[in-house]
C-alpha positions as CSV (number, residue, x, y, z in Angstrom):
1,E,15.1,9.6,12.3
2,M,13.8,7.7,9.2
3,S,15.5,4.5,10.3
4,V,13.4,4.4,13.5
5,T,10.1,5.6,12.0
6,L,10.2,3.6,8.8
7,R,9.9,0.2,10.2
8,H,7.3,-1.7,8.2
9,P,7.2,-5.1,6.5
10,N,6.9,-3.5,3.1
11,I,9.8,-1.1,3.5
12,V,13.4,-2.1,2.9
13,Q,15.0,-2.0,6.3
14,F,17.8,0.5,7.0
15,L,20.4,-1.3,9.2
16,G,23.1,1.3,9.5
17,A,25.6,3.5,7.8
18,V,29.4,3.6,7.4
19,W,31.2,6.9,6.9
20,Q,34.7,5.7,6.0
21,P,36.0,5.8,3.3
22,G,32.7,7.5,2.3
23,L,29.0,7.4,3.2
24,M,27.6,4.0,2.6
25,L,24.2,2.8,3.7
26,V,23.7,-0.7,5.0
27,L,20.3,-2.0,4.0
28,E,18.4,-5.3,4.2
29,W,19.4,-7.7,1.5
30,M,16.7,-8.1,-1.1
31,E,17.4,-11.4,-3.0
32,G,14.8,-10.8,-5.7
33,G,16.2,-7.6,-7.0
34,S,14.0,-4.8,-8.2
35,V,10.5,-5.1,-9.7
36,R,11.8,-3.2,-12.7
37,D,14.4,-5.9,-13.4
38,A,11.9,-8.7,-12.8
39,L,9.5,-7.1,-15.3
40,A,12.3,-6.3,-17.9
41,E,13.5,-10.0,-17.7
42,S,9.8,-11.3,-17.9
43,R,10.3,-13.1,-14.6
44,P,7.1,-14.5,-13.1
45,L,5.6,-11.9,-10.7
46,D,2.4,-11.7,-8.7
47,A,1.4,-8.2,-9.8
48,R,-1.6,-8.0,-7.5
49,S,0.5,-9.0,-4.5
50,V,3.3,-6.5,-5.5
51,A,0.7,-3.7,-6.0
52,T,-0.8,-4.4,-2.6
53,D,2.5,-4.5,-0.8
54,V,3.5,-1.2,-2.3
55,A,0.2,0.4,-1.5
56,R,0.6,-0.7,2.2
57,A,4.1,0.8,2.2
58,V,2.9,4.1,0.7
59,Q,0.0,4.2,3.1
60,F,2.4,3.8,6.0
61,V,4.8,6.5,4.8
62,H,1.8,8.8,4.3
63,S,0.6,8.0,7.9
64,L,3.9,9.6,9.1
65,S,3.1,12.7,7.1
66,M,5.9,11.9,4.6
67,C,6.1,11.6,0.8
68,H,8.3,9.2,-1.0
69,R,8.5,11.3,-4.2
70,D,10.2,8.7,-6.4
71,L,7.9,5.8,-6.5
72,K,8.6,3.5,-9.5
73,A,9.3,-0.2,-10.2
74,A,13.1,0.5,-9.9
75,N,12.6,1.5,-6.3
76,V,10.5,-1.5,-5.3
77,L,12.6,-4.5,-4.3
78,L,11.6,-8.2,-3.8
79,D,12.7,-10.5,-1.0
80,A,13.3,-14.2,-1.4
81,S,9.6,-15.0,-0.9
82,G,8.5,-12.4,-3.5
83,R,7.3,-9.8,-1.0
84,A,7.7,-6.3,-2.4
85,K,9.3,-3.6,-0.3
86,L,9.6,0.1,-1.0
87,G,13.2,1.4,-1.0
88,D,15.2,4.4,-2.0
89,F,14.1,7.2,0.3
90,G,16.7,9.6,-1.0
91,L,14.0,12.1,-2.2
92,A,11.6,11.4,0.7
93,R,10.6,14.3,2.9
94,R,8.0,15.4,5.3
95,A,4.8,16.7,3.8
96,D,4.8,20.2,5.0
97,V,2.0,22.4,3.6
98,S,4.3,25.4,3.5
99,D,6.7,23.7,1.1
100,T,6.6,23.3,-2.6
101,M,8.7,21.0,-4.8
102,S,9.7,21.1,-8.4
103,G,12.0,19.1,-10.6
104,V,12.1,16.0,-8.3
105,G,11.7,12.4,-9.1
106,T,11.6,10.7,-12.5
107,P,9.7,12.8,-15.1
108,L,7.1,10.2,-16.3
109,W,6.4,9.1,-12.7
110,T,6.2,12.7,-11.2
111,A,2.9,14.4,-10.9
112,P,2.6,17.5,-13.0
113,E,1.9,19.8,-10.0
114,A,5.1,18.5,-8.3
115,R,7.2,18.8,-11.5
116,L,6.1,22.3,-12.2
117,G,5.9,23.5,-8.7
118,L,2.3,24.6,-9.3
119,E,1.0,23.6,-5.9
120,Q,2.1,22.8,-2.5
121,Y,2.9,19.1,-2.5
122,D,1.4,16.5,-0.4
123,A,0.7,12.7,-0.5
124,K,-1.1,13.1,-3.9
125,C,2.3,13.2,-5.7
126,D,2.9,9.6,-4.6
127,V,-0.7,8.6,-5.6
128,Y,0.1,9.8,-9.2
129,S,3.4,7.9,-9.2
130,Y,1.7,4.8,-7.9
131,A,-0.7,4.9,-10.9
132,I,2.2,5.0,-13.3
133,F,3.8,2.1,-11.3
134,L,0.6,0.2,-11.8
135,L,0.9,0.8,-15.5
136,E,4.4,-0.6,-15.3
137,L,3.0,-3.7,-13.8
138,A,0.3,-4.0,-16.4
139,D,2.4,-3.3,-19.5
140,F,6.1,-2.7,-18.7
141,R,7.3,-2.6,-22.2
142,R,4.8,0.0,-23.3
143,V,5.7,2.3,-20.3
144,H,9.5,1.9,-20.8
145,E,9.8,1.6,-24.6
146,E,7.1,4.1,-25.6
147,Y,6.0,6.4,-22.8
148,A,9.3,7.0,-21.0
149,R,11.2,7.5,-24.3
150,D,8.6,9.9,-25.8
151,A,9.9,13.3,-24.7
152,A,6.9,15.0,-26.3
153,L,4.5,12.8,-24.3
154,V,6.4,13.2,-21.1
155,A,6.4,17.0,-21.6
156,Q,2.6,16.9,-22.2
157,M,2.1,14.8,-19.1
158,Q,3.9,17.4,-17.1
159,T,1.2,19.9,-18.1
160,G,-1.6,17.6,-16.9
161,V,-2.2,15.3,-19.9
162,R,-2.6,11.7,-18.9
163,P,-1.5,8.7,-20.9
164,D,-4.0,6.7,-22.9
165,I,-4.7,3.6,-20.8
166,A,-7.4,2.1,-22.9
167,W,-5.1,-0.7,-23.7
168,V,-4.8,-1.9,-20.1
């Protein structure tokens, strides 16, 4: 179902699957690799364009009443022209107001209410992750070398504390 409904210029295209010798997905080739790798390697990147491309992908996913639930630079890929496309829909699911979620995604990028199962989840969980993704674009090293490695800060953020972004 997702392969049919998730056709968008800013979403990595699912082409098919192979079941032998084991389940393998066949996806569109993304020559530029992940945004995470580009940032880690200090490759030139049009952050504004990447942010816009990802916002368009997330808006489309939300228009289908779905949540990605693991939005981060590692799950955003670049094609040969530098267009960003959202990938890795392994945690994606329909936003159903009767469901709750807890313990999904990557801790720093996961909204506190989603991590703790405090509220029924909806598209807001992706909005929170998108904000952390924007922090990655603004200062990758700080997010990965300070924030993500600081277990106390991550634990605090899961209770609702937000990172200090005065430096952005």
